[in-house]
C-alpha positions in Angstrom: -22.0 20.6 -48.3 -23.6 19.7 -51.9 -23.4 22.6 -54.5 -20.7 24.7 -52.4 -19.5 26.0 -55.3 -22.6 27.9 -55.8 -21.2 30.3 -53.0 -17.6 30.7 -53.6 -18.1 34.6 -55.0 -20.5 35.5 -52.2 -19.0 37.0 -49.1 -18.6 35.9 -45.6 -21.6 36.8 -43.3 -21.9 35.6 -39.8 -25.4 34.5 -38.7 -26.1 35.0 -35.1 -28.4 32.3 -33.9 -31.0 33.6 -30.8 -29.6 33.0 -27.9 -30.2 33.1 -24.2 -28.5 33.9 -21.0 -29.1 33.7 -16.8 -27.5 36.0 -14.2 -24.1 33.4 -14.7 -23.6 32.8 -18.4 -24.3 33.7 -22.1 -25.2 31.1 -24.5 -24.8 31.9 -28.2 -24.1 30.0 -31.1 -23.3 31.9 -34.5 -22.3 30.6 -37.9 -20.1 31.4 -40.6 -21.1 31.3 -44.3 -20.1 32.3 -47.5 -24.0 33.4 -49.1 -26.3 36.4 -49.3 -28.8 37.2 -46.8 -32.0 35.1 -47.5 -34.8 37.3 -48.9 -38.2 35.2 -49.0 -40.0 37.4 -51.3 -42.7 34.9 -53.6 -40.9 35.0 -57.0 -42.6 32.5 -58.7 -41.9 28.6 -58.4 -38.8 27.7 -60.0 -37.4 31.5 -57.8 -38.2 29.7 -54.8 -37.0 26.6 -55.3 -33.2 28.2 -55.9 -33.8 30.3 -53.0 -34.7 27.5 -50.8 -31.5 25.1 -52.0 -30.0 28.1 -51.5 -30.7 27.5 -47.9 -30.4 23.8 -47.7 -26.8 23.7 -49.8 -25.3 26.3 -47.8 -21.3 27.0 -47.7 -19.7 27.2 -44.7 -16.5 29.1 -43.8 -14.1 27.6 -41.1 -11.5 28.9 -38.9 -13.0 32.2 -38.8 -12.3 34.6 -36.0 -15.6 35.8 -34.2 -15.9 37.7 -31.3 -18.2 38.4 -28.9 -19.2 41.4 -27.1 -22.4 42.0 -24.6 -23.0 44.5 -22.4 -23.4 43.9 -18.7 -25.0 47.8 -16.9 -23.4 50.4 -15.8 -21.2 50.5 -18.8 -19.4 46.9 -17.8 -18.6 44.5 -21.0 -17.8 41.2 -21.3 -16.3 40.1 -24.1 -15.0 36.4 -25.8 -13.5 35.3 -29.0 -14.1 31.9 -31.0 -12.9 30.5 -34.3 -15.8 29.1 -36.2 -15.4 24.9 -36.8 -15.3 22.8 -39.9 -19.4 23.2 -40.3 -18.7 27.1 -39.5 -20.2 27.2 -36.2 -19.2 28.8 -33.1 -20.4 28.2 -30.1 -20.1 30.6 -27.3 -20.5 30.1 -23.6 -19.5 33.4 -21.7 -19.2 33.1 -18.0 -21.0 37.2 -16.6 -18.6 37.7 -13.8 -19.3 38.9 -10.9 -22.8 37.7 -12.8 -25.7 40.1 -14.1 -28.7 39.4 -12.4 -32.2 38.8 -14.9 -34.3 41.5 -15.3 -38.0 41.3 -13.1 -39.3 41.2 -16.6 -38.6 38.8 -19.6 -37.0 41.0 -22.0 -34.5 40.5 -25.3 -30.9 41.8 -25.0 -28.3 43.2 -27.7 -25.0 41.4 -28.3 -22.7 42.4 -30.9 -20.7 40.2 -32.9 -18.2 40.9 -34.9 -15.0 39.3 -37.5 -13.0 40.0 -40.8 -14.7 40.4 -44.3 -13.3 39.3 -47.4 -11.7 42.8 -48.4 -10.0 43.0 -44.7 -12.9 45.5 -43.0 -14.3 44.7 -39.5 -17.7 43.7 -40.2 -20.4 43.3 -37.2 -24.0 42.6 -36.6 -26.7 42.5 -33.1 -27.3 39.4 -32.0 -30.3 38.5 -29.4 -30.5 37.7 -26.3 -33.4 35.8 -24.6 -33.2 36.9 -20.5 -36.3 35.0 -19.1 -37.5 37.7 -16.0 -36.9 36.6 -12.4 -41.2 36.8 -12.1 -41.7 34.8 -15.5 -42.5 31.6 -12.9 -43.5 29.2 -15.9 -41.4 29.7 -19.4 -42.6 27.2 -22.5 -40.5 24.9 -24.1 -42.3 24.0 -28.0 -41.8 22.1 -31.2 -42.3 23.6 -34.4 -43.2 21.2 -37.0 -46.8 20.4 -37.3 -46.6 21.6 -33.4 -46.8 25.6 -34.7 -46.4 25.1 -38.5 -47.8 22.8 -40.9 -45.8 20.3 -42.9 -48.2 17.4 -43.7 -45.0 14.9 -43.8 -46.1 12.4 -40.9 -43.5 10.1 -41.7 -44.9 7.7 -44.3 -43.3 8.0 -48.1 -47.0 9.0 -49.3 -47.3 12.2 -47.3 -43.1 12.9 -48.4 -44.5 12.3 -51.6 -47.9 14.3 -51.3 -46.2 17.6 -49.2 -42.8 17.9 -51.0 -43.4 21.4 -52.0 -43.8 22.8 -48.7 -40.2 21.8 -48.4 -38.9 22.9 -51.3 -40.7 25.7 -52.9 -42.6 28.0 -50.8 -42.1 30.6 -48.6 -42.9 32.0 -45.4 -45.9 33.3 -45.8 -47.1 30.9 -48.0 -46.7 28.2 -45.3 -50.0 27.5 -43.7 -49.8 27.6 -39.1 -51.5 25.2 -37.3 -54.9 26.5 -36.7 -55.7 28.3 -33.2 -51.4 28.6 -32.6 -51.4 32.1 -32.4 -54.3 32.3 -29.8 -52.8 29.7 -27.6 -49.7 30.8 -27.2 -50.7 34.1 -26.4 -52.8 32.5 -23.7 -50.0 30.2 -22.4 -47.3 33.2 -22.7 -48.7 36.6 -22.4 -49.6 38.9 -25.5 -46.9 39.2 -28.3 -46.8 42.8 -28.8 -44.8 44.1 -31.5 -41.8 46.6 -32.0 -40.9 48.2 -35.6 -38.6 45.6 -37.4 -37.9 47.3 -40.8 -38.7 44.6 -42.4 -36.2 42.4 -41.5 -34.9 40.0 -39.0 -32.9 42.5 -37.3 -36.0 43.7 -35.3 -37.1 41.9 -32.8 -40.9 41.6 -31.1 -40.6 42.2 -27.3 -40.5 39.1 -25.1 -43.2 37.1 -24.0 -43.8 37.3 -19.8 -43.0 34.2 -20.2 -40.3 32.7 -22.4 -40.7 30.7 -25.1 -38.1 28.4 -26.3 -38.2 26.3 -29.1 -36.8 22.6 -30.0 -36.5 21.2 -33.4 -35.2 18.3 -35.5 -34.9 21.0 -38.4 -31.6 21.8 -40.0 -29.8 25.1 -39.0 -30.2 26.0 -42.5 -33.7 26.8 -41.8 -33.2 29.5 -38.8 -33.9 32.4 -41.5 -36.8 30.9 -43.2 -38.4 29.8 -39.3 -37.8 33.4 -37.5 -39.8 34.9 -40.6 -42.5 32.4 -40.6 -43.1 33.1 -36.8 -42.8 36.7 -37.6 -45.6 36.7 -40.0 -47.7 34.5 -38.4 -47.4 36.8 -35.1 -45.9 33.7 -32.7 -43.7 34.2 -30.4 -39.8 34.2 -31.2 -37.5 32.3 -28.8 -33.9 30.7 -28.8 -34.4 27.5 -31.4 -32.1 24.4 -31.1 -31.9 22.8 -34.4 -29.3 20.3 -35.9 -26.9 20.3 -38.0 -27.9 17.5 -41.1 -25.6 15.0 -42.4 -26.2 12.1 -44.7 -25.4 9.7 -41.5 -28.0 7.3 -39.0 -27.9 9.9 -36.5 -29.5 12.8 -38.6 -31.5 10.3 -40.4 -32.3 7.7 -38.0 -35.3 7.8 -36.0 -33.9 7.9 -32.6 -31.6 11.5 -33.8 -35.4 13.3 -33.2 -35.6 12.2 -29.4 -32.3 12.7 -28.3 -31.5 15.9 -29.5 -34.2 16.8 -28.3 -34.1 15.2 -24.7 -30.5 16.8 -24.5 -32.0 20.8 -25.7 -34.6 20.4 -23.1 -32.5 19.2 -20.3 -29.8 22.1 -20.6 -32.9 25.0 -20.8 -33.8 23.0 -17.6 -30.6 23.4 -16.0 -30.2 27.3 -17.1 -33.7 28.5 -15.0 -33.9 26.0 -11.9 -36.6 28.9 -10.8 -38.8 28.2 -13.6 -41.0 25.8 -14.4 -41.8 24.6 -17.7 -44.7 23.5 -20.2 -44.0 21.2 -23.0 -45.7 21.2 -26.2 -45.4 19.1 -29.3 -47.2 16.9 -31.5 -47.2 12.7 -32.3 -45.4 12.7 -35.5 -41.7 13.0 -34.1 -41.6 11.1 -30.6 -42.3 14.2 -28.4 -45.0 12.1 -26.2 -41.8 9.4 -25.8 -39.5 12.5 -25.0 -42.0 14.8 -23.2 -42.6 11.4 -20.5 -38.9 10.5 -20.1 -38.5 14.7 -19.0 -41.9 14.6 -17.0 -40.6 11.2 -15.1 -37.1 12.8 -14.5 -38.1 16.2 -13.8 -41.9 16.2 -12.5 -41.2 19.5 -10.0 -40.3 21.4 -13.2 -42.6 20.6 -15.9 -46.2 22.3 -15.2 -47.7 20.7 -18.2 -47.4 18.5 -21.2 -49.3 19.0 -24.5 -49.7 17.3 -27.3 -51.2 18.1 -30.7 -52.6 14.5 -32.4 -52.5 14.3 -36.1 -52.2 10.6 -36.6 -55.9 8.7 -36.3 -53.3 5.9 -34.8 -54.0 4.8 -31.2 -50.9 5.3 -29.3 -48.3 3.1 -29.4 -46.4 1.0 -26.6 -43.7 3.7 -26.2 -46.5 6.5 -26.3 -48.7 4.5 -23.8 -45.7 4.3 -21.4 -44.6 7.7 -21.6 -48.4 8.9 -20.2 -48.3 6.2 -17.9 -44.9 7.9 -16.8 -46.7 11.7 -16.7 -49.3 10.2 -15.0 -46.9 9.0 -12.0 -45.2 11.9 -12.0 -48.5 13.9 -11.7 -47.5 16.3 -14.5 -51.1 17.4 -16.5 -51.3 16.4 -19.7 -53.7 17.2 -22.9 -53.7 15.5 -26.1 -55.9 17.0 -28.5 -56.7 17.8 -32.6 -56.5 21.4 -32.3 -55.7 24.0 -30.0 -59.1 25.5 -29.3 -59.7 22.8 -27.1 -56.6 23.2 -25.2 -58.1 27.2 -23.5 -60.4 25.2 -21.4 -57.3 22.6 -20.3 -55.4 26.0 -19.9 -57.7 27.4 -17.4 -58.3 24.3 -15.6 -54.4 23.6 -14.5 -54.3 28.0 -13.7 -51.7 27.8 -16.4 -53.5 31.1 -18.8 -52.0 34.2 -18.6 -53.2 36.2 -15.8 -55.5 33.4 -14.4 -55.3 32.2 -10.9 -53.7 29.0 -9.8 -56.8 26.5 -9.5 -56.4 23.1 -8.4 -55.3 20.9 -10.6 -59.1 18.7 -12.3 -59.3 15.7 -14.3 -60.7 16.3 -17.9 -62.6 13.5 -19.9 -61.9 13.0 -23.3 -58.6 15.5 -24.5 -56.8 14.8 -21.3 -56.2 14.8 -17.6 -54.7 17.0 -14.9 -54.0 14.9 -12.1 -55.1 15.5 -8.7 -52.4 16.5 -5.8 -49.8 17.9 -8.4 -46.9 20.3 -6.5 -48.1 24.0 -6.9 -46.7 26.4 -9.3 -44.3 28.6 -8.4 -45.4 31.0 -6.3 -43.8 33.5 -8.6 -45.8 32.5 -11.6 -47.8 35.4 -12.8 -51.1 33.3 -13.6 
């Protein structure tokens, strides 16, 4: 990528992203980079810009052998090797044979990633694997930009020019969380009790009772930035499906956002056929259109759809069709400008954590919970 010469003298390191597993398979993506681990402390405007440019202008390392090892209980281990591709990625899909049952409660599990450094010495680091509990019943799939983190970039050139500093000069602790988001995710997913983390992403909060997954159109380069932001704002961590950006139509075109998210959501649904999912997004990147397609195709798998409304414009034709598809599929739907007004909808639909499953009801102004929706899984603790 551009500016890669800046990183030629930096050591090779492997960045494990957050993985996940079911009882049959483990999924993890890692990336080999020639760079130092990012430090997101505020040091002034120009230092912040340099830090952010280093995130976007990564120097990937191809052809690196990486080994993943995962303990499956009772001392047993599974291991798999992979070689990084031209963009530095290695994608692990590890079969857990003869199977490794998911725990009763959702949890993070550790895996080990190993590679050979420039000096020939063996290097290693931990990777974290989210395992939804057998009693979870419901999971959450959420967007990031303008769903939990304010960007102010709603698609217009003026909005981009007005908010460019957020993207290239603000550290995670300077970014604004969407008002009410931490409380909303806590009410939906359960409490977010933290373990000591030592000030870096090696430590990880305890998993929410209801597992959280993220799908975003942001580039993989921002993974560490987004993890840091969530920790600082007491938002739940979870595997993030990000994109590898390039100067092409697939990345920059309007269709790229939706297709990426739809594929990522379907992959999660396939991994956990016993779970229903709540979809949370906003109206800036075709989330509603994607969620409408998912709800229509998998009506029994979607517990509810939440769309944060940012634009003052009325719903366009595609969004109206998506809402009609959700109504037809009897998927409860909420839309509103802030999460404070969503709490009542959580109660009405029986989705608030530790609530009781109640009959779904109509809501007047900000959403509707169609009647006759199939009941949530009997194993859901709600």
